[in-house]
C-alpha positions in Angstrom: 141.0 194.1 163.6 140.4 190.6 162.4 137.8 191.4 159.9 140.3 193.9 158.3 143.0 191.3 158.1 140.4 189.0 156.4 139.5 191.6 153.8 143.3 192.3 153.2 144.2 188.4 152.8 141.2 187.9 150.3 142.3 191.0 148.4 145.9 189.7 148.2 144.5 186.3 147.0 142.5 188.1 144.1 145.7 189.9 143.3 147.5 186.8 142.9 144.9 185.2 140.7 144.5 188.2 138.7 148.2 188.1 138.1 148.3 184.7 136.5 145.8 185.9 134.0 147.7 188.9 132.8 150.4 188.7 130.4 151.3 192.1 129.8 151.5 194.9 132.4 149.0 197.8 131.5 150.4 201.3 131.8 148.8 203.3 134.9 145.1 201.8 134.5 142.5 201.4 137.2 139.0 199.4 136.6 136.5 197.8 138.9 137.6 194.2 140.1 136.1 191.3 138.5 134.9 188.9 141.1 132.5 185.8 141.2 129.6 185.7 143.6 131.6 183.8 146.2 134.6 186.1 146.4 132.0 189.0 146.6 130.1 187.5 149.4 133.2 186.7 151.4 134.7 190.1 151.4 131.2 191.6 152.2 131.0 189.5 155.1 134.3 190.5 156.2 134.5 194.2 155.5 130.7 195.3 155.4 127.9 195.9 152.7 129.4 199.2 151.3 132.7 198.2 149.5 134.5 199.3 146.4 137.5 197.1 144.9 139.6 198.2 142.1 142.2 196.5 140.0 145.2 199.0 139.4 148.1 198.3 137.2 151.1 200.4 136.8 154.3 200.0 134.7 157.7 198.9 136.6 158.5 202.7 137.2 155.9 202.8 139.6 154.7 206.0 141.7 152.8 207.3 144.6 149.2 206.1 145.0 146.7 208.2 147.4 143.4 206.9 148.2 140.8 208.8 150.3 137.2 209.3 151.2 135.6 212.9 151.5 132.1 214.1 152.3 129.9 216.8 150.5 126.5 218.2 151.8 124.5 219.6 149.0 127.4 219.8 146.9 129.7 221.4 149.4 132.8 219.9 150.4 132.3 219.5 154.3 135.2 217.0 155.4 138.1 216.7 153.0 139.6 213.6 154.5 137.6 211.1 156.4 140.3 208.4 155.9 143.3 208.4 153.6 146.1 206.2 152.7 149.1 206.9 150.4 151.8 204.6 149.5 154.2 203.6 146.8 152.9 201.2 143.9 154.5 199.0 141.7 153.1 196.6 138.7 149.6 194.9 139.5 147.8 195.6 142.8 144.3 196.5 144.0 142.6 199.0 146.1 139.9 198.3 148.8 137.6 200.8 150.2 135.0 199.5 152.7 132.4 200.8 155.4 131.1 198.6 158.0 128.0 200.4 159.4 126.8 200.4 163.2 123.4 201.8 162.9 122.7 201.7 166.5 125.5 204.1 167.1 125.1 206.1 163.8 128.6 205.2 163.2 130.6 203.3 160.7 134.4 202.0 160.3 135.9 203.0 157.1 138.6 200.8 155.7 141.2 201.7 153.1 143.6 198.9 151.9 146.3 198.8 149.2 148.0 196.0 148.1 150.4 195.0 145.4 153.4 192.6 144.6 155.6 194.2 147.3 152.9 193.8 150.3 150.0 195.4 151.5 149.0 198.6 153.7 145.8 199.8 155.4 144.2 202.4 157.4 140.8 202.7 159.2 138.7 205.5 160.9 135.4 206.1 162.4 133.0 208.2 160.4 129.5 209.4 161.0 126.5 207.5 159.5 123.9 210.0 158.0 120.3 208.6 159.5 118.6 208.8 156.1 116.3 206.0 154.6 118.0 205.5 151.3 121.4 205.0 150.1 123.0 204.4 146.5 126.8 203.1 146.4 128.4 202.8 143.0 131.8 202.9 141.4 131.8 204.8 138.2 135.0 204.2 136.3 135.4 202.2 133.0 137.3 199.4 131.9 141.2 200.3 131.8 140.6 203.9 132.9 143.7 205.9 132.9 145.2 206.2 136.4 145.7 209.9 137.1 146.1 212.6 139.5 142.9 213.7 141.6 140.3 211.4 140.3 136.8 210.4 141.8 136.1 206.7 141.4 133.1 205.9 143.5 130.2 207.5 145.1 128.0 206.8 148.2 124.9 208.9 148.1 122.3 209.2 151.1 118.8 210.8 150.6 115.2 210.6 151.7 114.4 210.0 148.3 113.3 206.4 147.5 114.6 205.5 144.9 117.5 207.8 144.8 118.0 208.7 141.0 121.9 209.2 140.2 124.4 208.3 137.4 126.2 205.3 137.7 129.1 206.3 135.2 130.5 209.8 135.0 132.4 209.3 132.1 135.1 212.2 131.6 134.1 213.9 134.9 136.0 211.4 136.9 138.8 213.7 136.7 136.5 216.6 138.0 135.4 215.6 141.4 134.0 219.1 142.2 131.8 219.0 138.8 130.5 215.6 140.0 129.7 217.1 143.5 127.8 219.9 141.9 125.8 217.6 139.9 124.7 215.8 143.3 124.2 219.0 145.2 120.3 218.2 145.5 121.2 215.4 147.8 121.8 216.0 151.3 125.1 213.6 152.0 127.3 212.4 149.3 130.9 210.7 149.9 133.1 210.5 147.1 135.9 207.6 146.9 138.9 209.4 145.3 142.2 208.5 144.3 145.5 210.2 143.0 148.5 208.7 141.2 151.8 210.3 140.5 154.3 208.7 138.4 157.9 208.8 139.5 160.4 210.6 137.1 161.7 208.4 134.5 165.5 207.5 135.4 167.9 209.2 132.9 170.0 207.1 130.7 173.8 207.1 131.8 176.2 206.3 129.1 
């Protein structure tokens, strides 16, 4: 629990630093967080080697953000929700998804945390860790990617291949998670990090 709190504290600090550099709020975008080596090492020490961190910006109207992790075997969805978090989000914030592996137990603790100007929330769950020799982890969104419904924003690929050959950027397919899973169907186990953002309806003008 202490490590989770450290992760959330560090992410909150990063959000505050990023807000100082942003003069204009971008409309509903997501991108990989920019960190220096020290920040990245601190976060990995607290939350595990497998980690995804994203900067998110939404307009003042806000909306509902959902983040979750799902598992595929040979391209087929076998576990739709390993861990998930839903929260209201306004203006600038960050998403953290980390997995702290415990190889001796073939288990891992997945943590999902979301923070914005109004505060932070998190959830964690235990997951199975495949007993395979190779793993590739990578986010695959571009800078200022539009934040939409039902996106795939990261991948963890397990295989006996060494090295594992997979794309690190799926381009327009980020909004077609099933197509990404199909492209990865040769691999025994694939986890996709996914998110979905639904804007709040615009307030009607009252005369």
